[in-house]
Backbone as CSV, one residue per row, in Angstrom:
resi,resn,N_x,N_y,N_z,CA_x,CA_y,CA_z,C_x,C_y,C_z
1,MET,2.620,-7.594,6.745,2.600,-7.540,8.197,2.846,-6.089,8.637
2,ARG,1.769,-5.411,9.067,1.854,-3.986,9.393,2.808,-3.725,10.553
3,TRP,2.799,-4.629,11.541,3.594,-4.345,12.738,5.092,-4.374,12.428
4,ALA,5.476,-5.022,11.341,6.898,-5.109,11.010,7.437,-3.791,10.460
5,THR,6.556,-2.849,10.162,6.988,-1.552,9.656,7.481,-0.705,10.822
6,PRO,8.781,-0.419,10.918,9.309,0.227,12.110,9.111,1.734,12.160
7,SER,8.899,2.368,11.017,8.850,3.822,10.974,7.476,4.323,10.556
8,TYR,7.077,5.445,11.103,5.816,6.079,10.696,5.956,6.676,9.299
9,TYR,7.118,7.274,9.055,7.392,7.883,7.759,8.006,6.869,6.794
10,ASP,7.954,7.205,5.491,8.665,6.405,4.498,10.160,6.462,4.786
11,SER,10.860,5.359,4.537,12.307,5.325,4.720,12.921,4.568,3.551
12,ALA,13.967,5.154,2.976,14.566,4.595,1.769,13.448,4.386,0.743
13,ILE,13.322,3.197,0.214,12.289,2.974,-0.797,11.006,2.424,-0.204
14,ARG,11.070,1.945,1.025,9.888,1.371,1.662,8.932,2.453,2.154
15,GLN,7.653,2.060,2.220,6.655,2.952,2.786,6.610,2.789,4.294
16,GLY,6.427,3.909,4.975,6.245,3.861,6.408,4.835,3.412,6.762
17,PHE,4.592,3.260,8.054,3.303,2.768,8.525,2.145,3.614,8.001
18,ASN,2.282,4.943,8.043,1.189,5.814,7.649,0.755,5.564,6.206
19,ASN,1.690,5.633,5.275,1.337,5.464,3.865,0.974,4.024,3.527
20,GLN,1.572,3.066,4.229,1.234,1.674,3.968,-0.217,1.383,4.341
21,ILE,-0.637,1.872,5.500,-2.022,1.681,5.923,-2.973,2.499,5.059
22,ASP,-2.621,3.772,4.832,-3.515,4.674,4.118,-3.765,4.207,2.689
23,GLY,-2.693,3.832,1.991,-2.834,3.418,0.603,-3.228,1.966,0.427
24,GLY,-3.185,1.185,1.512,-3.506,-0.236,1.431,-4.889,-0.558,1.947
25,VAL,-4.950,-1.079,3.168,-6.226,-1.556,3.702,-7.244,-0.432,3.827
26,HIS,-6.820,0.784,4.141,-7.760,1.896,4.269,-8.494,2.150,2.954
27,GLY,-7.729,2.378,1.886,-8.347,2.650,0.601,-9.081,1.465,0.026
28,ALA,-8.550,0.261,0.242,-9.181,-0.944,-0.313,-10.574,-1.162,0.265
29,VAL,-10.732,-0.965,1.580,-12.051,-1.139,2.193,-13.022,-0.081,1.671
30,HIS,-12.553,1.155,1.538,-13.411,2.203,0.974,-13.965,1.777,-0.384
31,VAL,-13.076,1.310,-1.254,-13.478,0.956,-2.614,-14.356,-0.296,-2.621
32,ASN,-13.996,-1.312,-1.860,-14.769,-2.550,-1.866,-16.171,-2.361,-1.303
33,VAL,-16.330,-1.427,-0.380,-17.651,-1.180,0.209,-18.478,-0.259,-0.671
34,GLY,-17.857,0.810,-1.177,-18.645,1.838,-1.851,-18.507,1.895,-3.351
35,THR,-17.612,1.130,-3.947,-17.307,1.178,-5.381,-17.095,2.631,-5.824
36,THR,-18.005,3.206,-6.656,-17.761,4.540,-7.202,-18.451,5.650,-6.419
37,GLN,-19.206,5.329,-5.397,-19.915,6.364,-4.650,-19.913,6.031,-3.164
38,ASN,-20.533,6.903,-2.375,-20.588,6.710,-0.924,-19.181,6.418,-0.374
39,MET,-18.989,5.252,0.240,-17.678,4.922,0.816,-16.558,4.962,-0.220
40,GLY,-16.873,4.731,-1.475,-15.859,4.681,-2.519,-15.417,6.034,-3.020
41,SER,-16.072,7.099,-2.587,-15.743,8.439,-3.052,-15.245,9.287,-1.890
42,VAL,-14.096,9.925,-2.058,-13.547,10.777,-1.002,-14.547,11.877,-0.631
43,ASP,-15.246,12.415,-1.619,-16.171,13.513,-1.382,-17.349,13.133,-0.479
44,PHE,-17.774,11.873,-0.544,-19.020,11.488,0.122,-18.862,10.379,1.156
45,ALA,-17.651,9.863,1.352,-17.455,8.699,2.217,-17.988,8.930,3.625
46,GLY,-17.806,10.142,4.174,-18.218,10.424,5.540,-19.711,10.361,5.765
47,ARG,-20.502,10.310,4.689,-21.961,10.215,4.817,-22.447,8.776,4.942
48,ASP,-21.537,7.842,4.722,-21.893,6.423,4.812,-21.674,5.962,6.254
49,PRO,-22.680,5.402,6.917,-22.517,5.003,8.325,-21.332,4.069,8.573
50,ILE,-21.009,3.210,7.588,-19.909,2.262,7.806,-18.564,2.983,7.854
51,PHE,-18.524,4.215,7.353,-17.291,5.012,7.388,-16.729,5.085,8.803
52,TRP,-17.591,5.284,9.774,-17.147,5.497,11.150,-16.571,4.226,11.751
53,LEU,-17.180,3.091,11.448,-16.646,1.819,11.929,-15.293,1.528,11.280
54,HIS,-15.211,1.812,9.983,-13.957,1.563,9.266,-12.820,2.398,9.852
55,HIS,-13.068,3.685,10.051,-11.997,4.535,10.566,-11.699,4.256,12.032
56,CYS,-12.684,3.779,12.762,-12.421,3.327,14.134,-11.432,2.164,14.107
57,ASN,-11.592,1.249,13.150,-10.687,0.103,13.065,-9.293,0.535,12.613
58,ILE,-9.199,1.514,11.709,-7.889,2.050,11.326,-7.197,2.630,12.551
59,ASP,-7.959,3.335,13.382,-7.412,3.891,14.619,-6.967,2.772,15.561
60,ARG,-7.718,1.689,15.596,-7.363,0.543,16.444,-6.061,-0.098,15.967
61,ILE,-5.895,-0.203,14.652,-4.651,-0.748,14.094,-3.473,0.153,14.472
62,TRP,-3.691,1.453,14.415,-2.644,2.408,14.804,-2.273,2.215,16.275
63,ALA,-3.295,2.054,17.131,-3.027,1.837,18.557,-2.240,0.547,18.772
64,ALA,-2.567,-0.492,18.006,-1.852,-1.761,18.126,-0.409,-1.611,17.660
65,TRP,-0.197,-0.817,16.616,1.163,-0.556,16.114,1.987,0.137,17.197
66,ASN,1.380,1.104,17.870,2.070,1.774,18.978,2.372,0.803,20.107
67,LYS,1.405,-0.049,20.442,1.605,-1.008,21.533,2.728,-1.982,21.211
68,ALA,2.943,-2.237,19.924,4.019,-3.144,19.505,5.383,-2.476,19.586
69,GLY,5.432,-1.245,20.112,6.711,-0.568,20.305,7.074,0.428,19.228
70,ARG,6.142,0.704,18.324,6.420,1.644,17.244,6.026,3.052,17.674
71,ALA,6.847,4.034,17.354,6.660,5.391,17.870,6.095,6.335,16.812
72,ASN,5.193,7.212,17.250,4.677,8.271,16.396,5.713,9.384,16.269
73,PRO,5.627,10.198,15.224,6.545,11.340,15.103,6.380,12.296,16.281
74,THR,7.443,12.978,16.630,7.400,13.950,17.722,7.783,15.347,17.264
75,ASP,8.185,15.511,16.007,8.576,16.832,15.530,7.345,17.722,15.360
76,SER,7.532,19.009,15.560,6.417,19.949,15.504,5.780,20.020,14.122
77,GLY,6.560,19.707,13.094,6.011,19.701,11.746,4.892,18.696,11.579
78,TRP,4.866,17.684,12.456,3.773,16.686,12.444,2.793,16.931,13.581
79,THR,3.284,17.130,14.787,2.391,17.257,15.948,1.509,18.493,15.871
80,ASP,1.974,19.563,15.211,1.223,20.824,15.201,0.309,20.984,13.994
81,ILE,0.258,19.978,13.135,-0.670,20.057,11.997,-2.095,20.143,12.524
82,LYS,-2.840,21.131,12.040,-4.173,21.419,12.574,-5.266,20.869,11.662
83,HIS,-6.340,20.381,12.282,-7.507,19.882,11.559,-8.752,20.581,12.094
84,VAL,-9.705,20.847,11.217,-10.921,21.550,11.593,-12.129,20.658,11.342
85,PHE,-12.989,20.540,12.349,-14.189,19.719,12.255,-15.402,20.525,12.736
86,ALA,-16.564,19.930,12.615,-17.784,20.487,13.207,-18.290,19.495,14.241
87,ASP,-18.711,20.004,15.412,-19.248,19.100,16.430,-20.716,18.819,16.140
88,LYS,-21.397,18.125,17.054,-22.786,17.700,16.817,-23.737,18.880,16.668
89,ASP,-23.322,20.044,17.158,-24.154,21.247,17.054,-23.733,22.148,15.899
90,GLY,-22.779,21.698,15.127,-22.318,22.480,13.994,-21.275,23.516,14.336
91,ASN,-20.754,23.469,15.558,-19.733,24.428,15.966,-18.348,24.001,15.483
92,ARG,-17.515,24.962,15.189,-16.155,24.707,14.717,-15.303,24.148,15.856
93,VAL,-14.595,23.050,15.569,-13.692,22.429,16.532,-12.344,22.244,15.857
94,GLU,-11.285,22.691,16.523,-9.944,22.535,15.987,-9.139,21.582,16.867
95,THR,-8.329,20.762,16.227,-7.440,19.868,16.964,-6.175,19.664,16.154
96,THR,-5.137,19.152,16.787,-3.878,18.900,16.098,-3.536,17.417,16.159
97,ASN,-2.594,17.012,15.333,-2.131,15.623,15.387,-1.691,15.251,16.792
98,GLY,-0.934,16.153,17.423,-0.429,15.862,18.753,-1.516,15.672,19.787
99,ASP,-2.674,16.328,19.580,-3.784,16.207,20.530,-4.383,14.804,20.540
100,VAL,-4.300,14.119,19.414,-5.031,12.848,19.290,-4.123,11.662,18.976
101,SER,-2.820,11.813,19.164,-1.891,10.744,18.788,-1.702,9.706,19.888
102,SER,-2.391,9.864,20.999,-2.328,8.883,22.079,-3.730,8.662,22.621
103,LEU,-4.084,7.392,22.851,-5.415,7.102,23.381,-5.634,7.755,24.737
104,SER,-4.569,7.931,25.498,-4.712,8.559,26.808,-5.153,10.013,26.696
105,ASN,-4.921,10.628,25.540,-5.314,12.025,25.340,-6.771,12.185,24.936
106,VAL,-7.359,11.114,24.408,-8.710,11.248,23.855,-9.774,10.560,24.690
107,GLY,-9.372,9.877,25.758,-10.335,9.382,26.727,-11.091,8.131,26.344
108,TYR,-10.520,7.292,25.513,-11.162,6.004,25.226,-10.082,4.947,25.048
109,SER,-10.507,3.694,25.027,-9.585,2.581,24.806,-10.330,1.493,24.061
110,TYR,-9.591,0.496,23.598,-10.194,-0.627,22.875,-10.195,-1.869,23.755
111,ASP,-11.298,-2.632,23.674,-11.389,-3.861,24.477,-10.251,-4.808,24.146
112,THR,-9.952,-4.934,22.863,-8.872,-5.819,22.429,-8.074,-5.146,21.322
113,LEU,-6.792,-5.471,21.271,-5.924,-5.022,20.192,-5.282,-6.243,19.558
114,PRO,-4.993,-6.185,18.263,-4.275,-7.306,17.648,-3.000,-7.586,18.439
115,PRO,-2.662,-8.849,18.651,-1.467,-9.166,19.462,-0.196,-8.677,18.799
116,ALA,0.749,-8.262,19.626,2.052,-7.862,19.113,2.762,-9.082,18.556
117,PRO,3.548,-8.919,17.496,4.247,-10.059,16.901,5.413,-10.500,17.768
118,SER,5.959,-11.652,17.439,7.171,-12.095,18.111,8.292,-11.135,17.782
119,ALA,9.350,-11.173,18.573,10.486,-10.275,18.342,11.063,-10.484,16.951
120,GLU,11.102,-11.745,16.513,11.666,-12.042,15.189,10.806,-11.427,14.101
121,ALA,9.482,-11.624,14.208,8.591,-11.091,13.183,8.573,-9.577,13.196
122,ALA,8.708,-8.993,14.375,8.635,-7.542,14.494,9.783,-6.855,13.775
123,GLU,10.869,-7.557,13.564,12.038,-6.918,12.971,12.282,-7.354,11.534
124,LEU,11.284,-7.938,10.902,11.475,-8.375,9.528,11.802,-7.210,8.599
125,THR,11.169,-6.056,8.852,11.438,-4.894,8.034,12.577,-4.110,8.645
126,VAL,13.617,-3.865,7.875,14.776,-3.132,8.372,15.001,-1.910,7.499
127,LEU,15.729,-0.959,8.047,16.116,0.177,7.237,17.198,-0.289,6.274
128,ALA,16.929,-0.151,5.004,17.849,-0.696,4.017,19.134,0.106,3.942
129,GLN,20.224,-0.594,3.760,21.497,0.080,3.513,21.617,0.469,2.044
130,ALA,21.015,-0.333,1.171,21.140,-0.061,-0.257,19.952,-0.646,-1.000
131,VAL,19.533,0.045,-2.035,18.500,-0.475,-2.917,19.023,-0.387,-4.343
132,GLU,18.757,-1.417,-5.114,19.256,-1.463,-6.489,18.133,-1.872,-7.426
133,PRO,17.681,-0.978,-8.304,16.654,-1.334,-9.292,17.176,-2.427,-10.223
134,LEU,16.355,-3.464,-10.413,16.758,-4.577,-11.273,16.035,-4.565,-12.615
135,ALA,14.768,-4.146,-12.607,13.986,-4.179,-13.842,12.871,-3.143,-13.752
136,ARG,12.441,-2.655,-14.940,11.434,-1.589,-14.965,10.622,-1.683,-16.247
137,ASN,9.372,-1.237,-16.170,8.529,-1.213,-17.364,8.947,-0.068,-18.278
138,ALA,8.696,-0.229,-19.568,9.018,0.816,-20.535,7.781,1.602,-20.939
139,GLU,6.594,1.008,-20.775,5.354,1.648,-21.199,4.382,1.782,-20.034
140,THR,3.601,2.852,-20.059,2.565,3.060,-19.049,1.610,1.870,-19.041
141,VAL,1.240,1.415,-17.844,0.294,0.309,-17.708,-1.105,0.899,-17.586
142,ARG,-1.955,0.607,-18.551,-3.321,1.141,-18.573,-4.287,0.029,-18.146
143,LEU,-4.949,0.258,-17.019,-5.839,-0.751,-16.456,-7.248,-0.572,-17.003
144,GLY,-7.978,-1.677,-17.102,-9.346,-1.624,-17.602,-10.085,-2.909,-17.283
145,GLN,-11.116,-3.195,-18.072,-11.940,-4.381,-17.818,-11.144,-5.668,-17.985
146,ASP,-10.200,-5.647,-18.900,-9.385,-6.830,-19.145,-8.126,-6.796,-18.274
147,VAL,-7.472,-7.914,-18.191,-6.214,-7.998,-17.446,-5.172,-7.102,-18.107
148,ALA,-4.488,-6.306,-17.293,-3.388,-5.480,-17.792,-2.070,-6.131,-17.392
149,THR,-1.100,-6.054,-18.276,0.190,-6.701,-18.034,1.304,-5.667,-17.994
150,ALA,2.156,-5.794,-16.985,3.359,-4.962,-16.907,4.553,-5.826,-17.267
151,PHE,5.207,-5.484,-18.366,6.413,-6.196,-18.783,7.621,-5.394,-18.325
152,LEU,8.456,-6.014,-17.518,9.642,-5.338,-16.996,10.871,-5.783,-17.785
153,ALA,11.721,-4.837,-18.075,12.962,-5.145,-18.775,14.124,-5.053,-17.795
154,PRO,15.013,-6.068,-17.763,16.199,-5.996,-16.889,16.994,-4.735,-17.174
155,LEU,17.492,-4.097,-16.125,18.229,-2.848,-16.281,19.722,-3.061,-16.494
156,SER,20.191,-4.283,-16.266,21.602,-4.588,-16.511,21.735,-6.085,-16.752
157,PRO,22.827,-6.517,-17.375,23.033,-7.944,-17.622,23.090,-8.767,-16.338
158,SER,23.405,-8.125,-15.222,23.549,-8.869,-13.961,22.235,-9.016,-13.198
159,SER,21.166,-8.384,-13.681,19.898,-8.400,-12.946,19.393,-9.808,-12.697
160,THR,19.375,-10.624,-13.731,18.859,-11.988,-13.584,19.710,-12.788,-12.613
161,ALA,21.022,-12.649,-12.691,21.907,-13.376,-11.787,21.679,-12.960,-10.345
162,MET,21.418,-11.687,-10.110,21.199,-11.199,-8.756,19.904,-11.746,-8.174
163,LEU,18.932,-11.996,-9.034,17.674,-12.582,-8.572,17.880,-14.015,-8.114
164,GLY,18.819,-14.692,-8.721,19.068,-16.080,-8.359,19.952,-16.242,-7.140
165,ALA,20.486,-15.147,-6.617,21.376,-15.213,-5.453,21.007,-14.099,-4.479
166,LEU,19.782,-14.159,-3.976,19.290,-13.095,-3.113,19.956,-13.078,-1.743
167,GLY,20.230,-14.267,-1.198,20.741,-14.324,0.170,19.732,-13.731,1.133
168,ASP,20.147,-12.758,1.936,19.256,-12.098,2.881,18.591,-10.859,2.305
169,ALA,18.826,-10.581,1.040,18.228,-9.408,0.419,16.734,-9.637,0.201
170,ARG,16.007,-8.557,-0.039,14.573,-8.623,-0.274,14.259,-8.117,-1.677
171,LEU,13.165,-8.609,-2.250,12.684,-8.138,-3.540,11.438,-7.285,-3.304
172,LEU,11.467,-6.074,-3.808,10.341,-5.165,-3.657,9.775,-4.831,-5.028
173,LEU,8.458,-4.837,-5.129,7.789,-4.413,-6.360,7.226,-3.019,-6.098
174,VAL,7.785,-2.029,-6.771,7.365,-0.643,-6.595,6.357,-0.297,-7.681
175,ILE,5.172,0.111,-7.266,4.093,0.480,-8.188,3.847,1.968,-7.981
176,ASP,4.206,2.774,-8.961,4.270,4.221,-8.735,3.542,4.974,-9.847
177,GLY,3.154,6.214,-9.510,2.471,7.047,-10.496,1.076,6.555,-10.801
178,MET,0.360,6.077,-9.793,-1.003,5.586,-9.965,-1.983,6.758,-9.948
179,THR,-2.742,6.933,-11.009,-3.772,7.970,-11.058,-4.973,7.450,-11.848
180,ALA,-6.118,8.095,-11.643,-7.313,7.770,-12.410,-8.119,9.052,-12.588
181,SER,-8.875,9.134,-13.678,-9.717,10.307,-13.934,-10.901,10.353,-12.983
182,ALA,-11.352,9.177,-12.554,-12.460,9.046,-11.605,-12.290,7.715,-10.899
183,GLN,-13.038,7.510,-9.835,-12.923,6.274,-9.074,-13.275,5.065,-9.953
184,PRO,-12.335,4.117,-10.146,-12.626,2.930,-10.965,-13.678,2.007,-10.347
185,GLY,-13.873,2.088,-9.034,-14.904,1.265,-8.398,-14.485,-0.160,-8.120
186,THR,-13.198,-0.437,-8.168,-12.717,-1.789,-7.900,-11.259,-1.726,-7.467
187,VAL,-10.830,-2.760,-6.785,-9.400,-2.942,-6.546,-8.872,-3.853,-7.651
188,PHE,-7.571,-3.861,-7.810,-6.923,-4.703,-8.809,-5.938,-5.614,-8.086
189,ASP,-6.122,-6.917,-8.247,-5.206,-7.886,-7.653,-3.951,-7.990,-8.522
190,VAL,-2.811,-8.106,-7.869,-1.527,-8.165,-8.571,-0.990,-9.589,-8.494
191,TYR,-0.645,-10.148,-9.643,-0.131,-11.516,-9.712,1.204,-11.550,-10.450
192,GLY,2.102,-12.402,-9.973,3.312,-12.713,-10.703,3.041,-13.860,-11.659
193,LYS,3.632,-13.825,-12.828,3.377,-14.852,-13.841,4.034,-16.171,-13.476
194,VAL,3.284,-17.255,-13.631,3.802,-18.608,-13.387,3.561,-19.452,-14.633
195,GLY,4.614,-19.804,-15.317,4.505,-20.665,-16.497,3.474,-20.153,-17.482
196,ASN,2.598,-21.060,-17.940,1.528,-20.703,-18.866,0.185,-20.571,-18.163
197,ASN,0.215,-20.460,-16.835,-1.027,-20.334,-16.081,-1.759,-19.051,-16.452
198,ALA,-3.080,-19.080,-16.243,-3.876,-17.868,-16.412,-3.381,-16.813,-15.425
199,PRO,-3.574,-15.529,-15.754,-3.069,-14.465,-14.875,-3.464,-14.628,-13.411
200,ASP,-4.723,-14.968,-13.144,-5.171,-15.081,-11.754,-4.833,-16.432,-11.122
201,LYS,-4.047,-17.235,-11.823,-3.530,-18.491,-11.269,-2.024,-18.406,-11.037
202,GLY,-1.522,-17.181,-11.094,-0.117,-16.971,-10.800,0.087,-16.798,-9.309
203,VAL,1.139,-16.101,-8.927,1.441,-15.860,-7.514,0.792,-14.548,-7.095
204,TYR,-0.156,-14.630,-6.159,-0.824,-13.417,-5.685,0.147,-12.616,-4.818
205,LEU,0.305,-11.335,-5.130,1.284,-10.506,-4.443,0.663,-9.391,-3.607
206,GLY,-0.582,-9.051,-3.876,-1.242,-7.970,-3.150,-2.281,-7.320,-4.040
207,SER,-2.821,-6.207,-3.593,-3.853,-5.500,-4.351,-3.559,-4.005,-4.351
208,VAL,-4.027,-3.330,-5.394,-3.889,-1.882,-5.470,-5.268,-1.263,-5.623
209,ASN,-5.413,-0.049,-5.093,-6.673,0.684,-5.227,-6.366,2.132,-5.563
210,PHE,-7.363,2.826,-6.109,-7.189,4.205,-6.546,-8.049,5.164,-5.735
211,PHE,-8.385,4.780,-4.502,-9.302,5.581,-3.693,-8.870,7.042,-3.600
212,ASP,-7.613,7.284,-3.277,-7.135,8.649,-3.097,-6.195,9.075,-4.225
213,ALA,-6.380,8.489,-5.411,-5.538,8.832,-6.568,-6.377,9.405,-7.695
214,VAL,-7.477,10.080,-7.327,-8.400,10.676,-8.299,-8.519,12.173,-8.019
215,PRO,-9.009,12.965,-8.992,-9.185,14.400,-8.743,-10.126,14.634,-7.559
216,LEU,-9.803,15.656,-6.769,-10.620,16.000,-5.606,-10.902,17.490,-5.641
217,GLY,-12.178,17.856,-5.800,-12.545,19.261,-5.916,-11.880,19.881,-7.129
218,GLN,-11.154,20.977,-6.904,-10.460,21.655,-7.992,-9.047,21.124,-8.194
219,GLN,-8.671,20.144,-7.383,-7.318,19.601,-7.456,-7.263,18.399,-8.398
220,GLY,-6.194,18.311,-9.148,-5.999,17.153,-10.008,-5.625,15.927,-9.202
221,ALA,-5.611,14.786,-9.860,-5.272,13.536,-9.179,-3.841,13.580,-8.660
222,ARG,-3.649,13.170,-7.419,-2.314,13.103,-6.830,-1.759,11.701,-7.046
223,PRO,-0.645,11.570,-7.769,-0.105,10.227,-8.030,0.153,9.459,-6.739
224,LYS,-0.188,8.201,-6.769,-0.087,7.337,-5.595,1.002,6.297,-5.828
225,ARG,1.606,5.845,-4.733,2.696,4.880,-4.804,2.433,3.753,-3.814
226,LEU,2.750,2.546,-4.223,2.608,1.380,-3.362,3.850,0.518,-3.509
227,VAL,4.334,-0.028,-2.391,5.510,-0.900,-2.416,5.124,-2.249,-1.814
228,LEU,5.303,-3.316,-2.577,4.998,-4.667,-2.112,6.294,-5.451,-1.930
229,ASP,6.498,-5.999,-0.735,7.616,-6.908,-0.514,7.176,-8.273,-1.025
230,VAL,7.729,-8.698,-2.161,7.256,-9.917,-2.821,8.186,-11.102,-2.572
231,THR,9.189,-10.930,-1.738,10.191,-11.978,-1.519,9.574,-13.283,-1.063
232,ASP,8.791,-13.225,-0.005,8.224,-14.446,0.562,7.181,-15.059,-0.358
233,ALA,6.364,-14.218,-0.992,5.327,-14.739,-1.885,5.936,-15.502,-3.047
234,LEU,6.989,-14.947,-3.634,7.643,-15.632,-4.753,8.387,-16.871,-4.281
235,GLY,9.018,-16.780,-3.115,9.811,-17.897,-2.620,8.978,-19.045,-2.078
236,GLN,7.758,-18.741,-1.577,6.933,-19.765,-0.955,5.823,-20.271,-1.864
237,ALA,5.772,-19.766,-3.082,4.750,-20.228,-4.017,4.882,-21.730,-4.223
238,ASN,3.755,-22.349,-4.441,3.737,-23.808,-4.583,4.141,-24.225,-6.000
239,VAL,5.206,-23.615,-6.485,5.775,-23.939,-7.799,7.278,-23.747,-7.679
240,ALA,8.002,-24.329,-8.583,9.451,-24.128,-8.588,9.753,-22.679,-8.940
241,LEU,10.728,-22.090,-8.267,11.049,-20.692,-8.498,11.409,-20.433,-9.953
242,THR,11.943,-21.453,-10.609,12.320,-21.289,-12.011,11.097,-21.120,-12.910
243,GLN,9.904,-21.469,-12.395,8.685,-21.318,-13.189,8.114,-19.914,-13.113
244,ILE,8.605,-19.101,-12.192,8.059,-17.766,-11.987,8.803,-16.763,-12.867
245,ASP,8.045,-16.052,-13.678,8.619,-15.004,-14.522,8.607,-13.707,-13.715
246,VAL,9.721,-13.360,-13.110,9.765,-12.196,-12.224,9.784,-10.873,-12.997
247,PHE,9.703,-10.944,-14.322,9.676,-9.727,-15.119,8.294,-9.457,-15.720
248,THR,7.286,-10.240,-15.315,5.942,-10.056,-15.845,4.932,-10.055,-14.699
249,TYR,4.075,-9.007,-14.662,3.092,-8.889,-13.586,1.727,-8.532,-14.171
250,TYR,0.699,-9.152,-13.602,-0.667,-8.939,-14.073,-1.464,-8.120,-13.065
251,PHE,-2.330,-7.248,-13.572,-3.253,-6.475,-12.749,-4.671,-6.879,-13.151
252,VAL,-5.360,-7.569,-12.247,-6.645,-8.182,-12.546,-7.756,-7.460,-11.783
253,PRO,-8.720,-6.822,-12.485,-9.807,-6.140,-11.778,-10.704,-7.154,-11.073
254,VAL,-11.039,-6.873,-9.832,-11.902,-7.780,-9.064,-13.361,-7.580,-9.449
255,ASP,-13.752,-6.352,-9.740,-15.118,-6.006,-10.142,-15.061,-5.199,-11.431
256,PRO,-16.223,-4.953,-12.066,-16.216,-4.141,-13.289,-15.588,-2.769,-13.051
257,VAL,-14.854,-2.296,-14.039,-14.179,-1.008,-13.948,-15.110,0.070,-14.495
258,ALA,-15.292,1.143,-13.722,-16.195,2.223,-14.132,-15.730,2.859,-15.433
259,ALA,-16.676,3.079,-16.337,-16.365,3.695,-17.619,-15.815,5.101,-17.400
260,GLY,-14.785,5.443,-18.165,-14.217,6.783,-18.091,-13.291,7.020,-16.916
261,SER,-13.012,5.992,-16.115,-12.143,6.191,-14.953,-10.657,6.202,-15.339
262,ASP,-10.304,5.481,-16.369,-8.955,5.511,-16.950,-7.822,5.360,-15.938
263,PRO,-7.816,4.310,-15.134,-6.707,4.126,-14.188,-5.416,3.745,-14.904
264,VAL,-4.311,4.364,-14.495,-3.022,4.079,-15.108,-1.960,3.952,-14.030
265,ILE,-0.888,3.245,-14.369,0.295,3.129,-13.521,1.490,3.501,-14.388
266,GLN,2.230,4.507,-13.950,3.345,4.981,-14.757,4.580,4.095,-14.639
267,ARG,4.835,3.590,-13.420,6.089,2.859,-13.226,5.873,1.603,-12.398
268,VAL,6.377,0.496,-12.879,6.427,-0.754,-12.127,7.889,-1.186,-12.138
269,GLU,8.459,-1.336,-10.953,9.899,-1.567,-10.869,10.196,-2.651,-9.843
270,LEU,11.073,-3.553,-10.202,11.543,-4.589,-9.272,12.861,-4.132,-8.683
271,VAL,12.943,-4.115,-7.363,14.088,-3.552,-6.661,14.657,-4.578,-5.694
272,ARG,15.955,-4.666,-5.627,16.640,-5.502,-4.643,17.058,-4.628,-3.469
273,GLU,16.632,-5.013,-2.272,16.939,-4.248,-1.072,17.921,-5.041,-0.212
274,THR,19.039,-4.397,0.113,20.063,-5.030,0.947,20.010,-4.468,2.353
275,GLY,19.852,-5.317,3.345,19.789,-4.890,4.732,21.159,-4.857,5.376
276,PRO,21.187,-4.609,6.695,22.455,-4.488,7.417,23.352,-5.726,7.315
277,SER,22.735,-6.906,7.067,23.555,-8.114,6.998,24.380,-8.187,5.721
278,GLY,24.012,-7.334,4.756,24.796,-7.274,3.519,24.137,-7.968,2.357
279,GLY,23.054,-8.744,2.599,22.310,-9.364,1.526,23.130,-10.347,0.747
């Protein structure tokens, strides 16, 4: 739920609105539409006509987030960041974040915006008072044509007990250090293991993409990070909680993985987040 993200920036271990949107639905649509080229490639995405509709919708989501009471940054370190474009005649045009951070500044509006959530739903995400890692992988997760598995090892004898007594605390799955040599051309669905079920018959937790985690020009791949709040998915799964192996996660490619793309994930970590209520 995007609107539940209260901050534009990352806070504590959670991702802020900007990185959550950018690394999630933004990148996923790029990859699902363009696979390894056109929309799927940072270098060429702007040449695909659907690019403009997609980014218009990202802008619409941002406007809806603002309408739901969420505030953009106001510090000069963000508002004064400059961007350079070419207009329809090829002339240089410069603008800053602050110039375009409000629809009233750019002279257009949207016919409809996604409705604001209820007050209760809007506050589901809180600034955590404490985060405690419970389990972590020991080996790099290498994704490919076959299902990749992340095995997490408890970090202390109390980890399992803490999972059984969450209270108001939240469980976060941190997926960090994501890079690829080239665009894999697919998203990877993430599943929690349930009994002896096949990987894609487990608990669906979300998807990861490598759209902006590949080399760009002369720059090497910038490691990408994604944080999934898996509390509700694990708790509401149509199986007994005791059947869910919270230390095993599957990464299932939705489409064929491009040869030589070599997508990897360095760290998969299960974290307990305690909010103001004390968890």
